[in-house]
N, C-alpha and C positions, 0 to 999 in steps of 0.2 A: 891933658884931657883927650887929645887925639890918640895918644898911646894906649890909653885905657879902652877907647872905643875900638881900636884895631885889635887889641888883645881880646876883647870880649867877643869879636866876631870869628876869630880864628883859633880860639882855644876851646877844646872839647874835653868832656869828661871821659872816663874809661868806657862807659856804656855806649856813648855816642861814637867813639872811635871804633868799637867792635861792629856797630851797625854799618858804619861807612866801609869798613874792610869787607864785611860780608856782601855789601852791595856791589863793590868792585869785583869781588870773586864771581858773583853771578853774571856780571856784565862780560868778564873775560871768558867764562865758561860758554856763554851764549855765542860769543864771537868765534871761539874755537870750534864749537859745534857747527856753526854756519860755514866756516872755512872747510872743514872736512867733508861736510855734506855736499858742498859745491864741487870739491875736488873729485869725489867719487861718483857723482851723479852722472848717469848715462841717459841722455834724452831718448825717448821712444819715438822712433821715426815710423810713421804708419806705412811707409814704403819699404821698410827694412825687412819685413816678413813677406817673402815671395815663395810661391809654389814652384818646386822643381818638377817641371813637367816630365822630364826623362825618368826621374825616380818614381813619379806617380804612375807612369805607363808600366814600369817594371812591377810595381805593386799590383796593378790591375791584372797583369799577365799571370802573376803568382796566384792570385785569387781564382782565375779561370782554371789553372792547372789543378788547384786543390779541389775545385768543384768537379772537374772531370774524373778525379780519382775516386770520388764517391759514387760515380755512375757505373753501370755495368757495361763493359766494353763487349760488343757482340763479336762472336767468332762464327765462321761457317759451321753449321750443324745439320744433322739429319732430323727433320721435324717428327719423324716416327718415334723418336726416343725422348721427346720432351717430358721432363719431370714436372711435378706440381710446382716446385720452386721456379724452374725455368719458365714455365708457362705464365706464372704470375709476374715474373720479371719482364716478360715480353709484352704484357698487357692483356693476356687472355683471361676470360672469366672462368671460375671453377666449372661451370656447366660445359663450356667449350673444351676444357681440358679433359673432363670426364668422357665426352664423346670420343675423343681420340683414344683414351685408355681402354674403353670398352671395345673399340674397333681392334686395337692391338692385342687384346686378350684372346681374340679369335685367330691370332697368328697371321693377320693380314697387314698390308703396308699401303701407304699412299706413295705415289711416285712422281707427283708434280705439285706445284703450288695451288693449281686449280682444284685438284683432288683434295688437297688439304683443306681448302676453304669450303668445298662442298660437304666435307665430312664434319668439320668443326663449326661451320656457319659463322666464322669470324667476319668482321666488317671489311669492306673494300679498303678503307683507310689503313687498318691494321695490317692487312695482307700486303699492301704496297710498302709498308714500313719494314716488315720482317722477311718478306719473300727473297730479297737480294742475298740473305744469309743462309737460305736453304741449300743444303748439299746432299743430293741424292747419289746413290751408287752409279757409276758410269754405265754399267750394263742396262740399268733401267732407262737411262736417257737415250742410249743408242737405240733401244727397241721402240722408242716413241715415234721414230720417223717411218716405221714400217706401215704398209697398207692395212686398212681396217680388216680386209678380208683375211689376211694372214693371221692377224691377231685373233679373229673369231675362230679360226681353225685350231689354234693352240688351246683356246678355252674348251672347245668341243672334245679335244683329245686328252684333257687334263685327268680323266678318270683312269687312263692307262699309265700314269706316272708311277714310278717305283721309288721306294724310300732310299735316299742316298746314304742314310745312316745304317742301312742294312746291306748295302752293296759290298760284295767281296772283291778282292783284286781280280779274280777271274771274270766277274761280271763287268768290271770297269774296262777290262782289256778288249771287250767287244766293241767299245766306242772307238771310232777311227781317230787316231792321233794319240791314244793312250796305250803305251806299251807296258812292259813288265815293271820298269823302274818307276814310271809315273803312277801306275795303279797302286804299287806298294807305298809310294810317297803320299798319295791321297789318303789311304787308309791309316797310315801312321799319323798323319797330321790330324785326321778326324779323331783318332783314339787319344791323342794328347789333349785335344779339346774336350774330350768326353762326349763327342758327338757334335755335328754341325747344328747351329741354331738358325742360321739363314743360309740361303744359297750363295749369297755374296762371299762367304768364306772360302768357296772353291777358288775364287780369284786370288786368294792369299797363299795357295799352294805353290811352293817354289818351282819354277820351270814349267808351270802349266800355262800354256798360251790361252789368250782370251777366246780365240775361235774354238779351241778344243773345249773350253768350259761351256760355251754356248751349246755345243753338241751334247755334252753331258746333261745339261739342263733341259734338253729336248726330251730326255727319257727319265731323268731323276729329279726329284724335289725333296725338300725336307718335310716329310709327312709325320714324323714323330720327333717332337722337340725334347731334348734331354733336360733333366732337372739340373740347374746350375747352382753350385755352392759359391755364392758371391764373396769376393774378397773386400773387406772393409779397408779402404785406403787411408782412413783416418786413424786406424789403430793397428793395422797389420805391419809386420816387420818387412824389411827389404827382401828377406828370403821368401816370405810368404807371397809377396807381390810378384817376385820373379818366377813363381810357379806358373803364372799365366804365360801362354805360348807367345803372346805378342810383346812381352816385356822381358828384357834381359836383366842381368844382375846390376849392370852399371846404371841403366835407366831406373830400376827399382830404387837404388840408393838416391838418385836425384829426386825421385818423387817423395821419398821420406824426408830428404833435406828441405825441399820446398814446403812440405807440410809443417815441419818444425819451425821454419822461418816465418810462416804465415799462420801459425797456430793450428789452423784446420783448412781442409780443402772443401769449399762450399759448393762447388759445381764441377761437373766433369769438364766443362769448357776451360777451366783453369789448367788442366793437364796440358793443353796445347801451348801453354806459355813455357813449358819445360823444354830445354834444349834436347834435340834428337827424338822427341816424342813423335810417333807415327800418326800425325794429325789426320791423315786420310783414312785411318782405320778407327777413329774415335767412336763412331756410331756403333761399331761391333764390340770394341774393347769395353765400353761402358756397360754392356750387357753382363759382363763378368765381374763388375765392381759395384760396391755400395759405399755410400757416404756416411752411413751411421748404422 
């Protein structure tokens, strides 16, 4: 009787044995899944994510440098030759720029920041911002310390000035300090330029001392401005650029190389970034150049 009872409890048919086996398989699978999940589980520590302040400072510095690259870096310039683009970049209005251009069309120049403001009527705040970058020819600044009486005398005698573009070597030799060599050199330099555009160019004649230039300018001025065939520095070859008196072949090649590396030259101030460029003459040189 007991044997039958035990046998009835522990004997299973084929279907029941399959069910028990499947149940055991599920239990084992769940145990294995739990084991592997526990073995590879990495607990998230809320303190494990920390900001690297040193790296963060480096990133901020890189952001500042990138922002500075998008701004226009000011260089010393003669405000008499401000272009529309340059004036806009400086913060001038179209009306203020037009006042300057109309003044320059008459062949006249401003020689100080105050004169520039009186002409263009820019605000005091803008003048304070851009005036430190104004660069006027040295001879205009030297003359500003002279007594008013002497300045008035020069204006009164301005009608007796002769045209420096028409002066012959013999005429120039009449000026004290100008001999045969210098007179020939002045005329040769003038002819290579196609004529002087501004009196400032007399200071560019090799060997001509400043005091002698001042004596010449007491008698001669640029009364007839020559027509200038401007050189497009964004399309001209190095040979064409080198035709300008102020630029030699080596510098012309550097200008072309800079242009190709930067695709285009957008402002004349960019030329001052080129090595060995005569930055002190940029105001005059740009009169012979065009950007497009």
